[in-house]
N, C-alpha and C positions, 0 to 999 in steps of 0.2 A: 799288311799293316792296316789297310782300310777295314778289312774284315774284323781284325782284332779290336779296333776302336769301336766298331758297331756292337760287337759282342760285349765289350766292357760297358758301353752306354746302356745296353739293354739290361745287363746285370745290375747296374746301379739303379736304374729306373725300377726294376723289379724289387730290389731290396727296399727302396723308399716306399713302394706301394705296400709291401708286406708289413713294414714297421710303422706306417702312418696311422693305423688304427689305434695303437697305443698313444700316439701323440694327440690324436683328436679326442681321446677319452679324458685327457687331463682337464682339470677345471682351472678357471682363471682366478680362483680365490686368493692365492698369494699376491698376484698383481693388484687385484682390487683392494686387498688389505693395505698394501703399501701406499697406493694412491689415496685411499681414504685417510690414512695417517698423515700424509703430506697435506691434504686439504684441511684437516683439522689443525695442523700446525700453522698453515698460512692464513687461516681465517680465525684463529683462536686468540688467545691472550697475547701472543707475540704481535699479531697484526694490530690488536687494540693498542698496545704500547707504542708501536710505530706510528699509528694514526695520531695518538696524543702528542708524540714528538713532532709530527708534521704541523699540527695546529699550534704547538708552542713555537715552532720556527716561524710560522706566520705572525704570531704575536711579536716576536723579536724584530721581524722585518717591519711590521707596522710601527713599532716603537722607534726604530731608527729612521723611519720615513722612506724606506725602500720597498714598501708593500704595493703591489699592483693587483688589479683585478684578475689578470691572467694567472698569476700565482695562486690566488684564492680559488679560481675556477679549477685549476689543475689539482690542487689539494682536495677540494670537495669531490671532483669527479673520481679521483683515485680512491678515496674512501668509499664512495658509493659503489664503485666497481669491485673493490676487494670484498666488502661485506655483503653486497647484494649479488655476488656472482652465482650463488646457488639458485636464487630466485630468478635471475635473468636466464640462466640455462633452462630451468624448469619451464619458464614462460615460452621459450622458443621450442622446446620439446613438445609442449602441449599444442602450440600453434601449428606445428608440423604433423601432429598426430602420432608421435612416437611414445 
């Protein structure tokens, strides 16, 4: 039984080694395309409309007297992070030499 499991493991390892060349030759273009589309959606017109709605919500909170500076800071930082995300990542990539 032990010998058979060793032979089976060796066979599986050998088959993975033989077929790994095809897997390594594949490009990441489909994954990159999907991620780029997702980034375009999340930082494009939809994000702009959501940011406008957040600012409008702040206006309604101020109008009703329930507006605090922590809410304003959260909204501003959220907008900065969403729309500045590509520049923030590029800054850190350049700082680290990538």
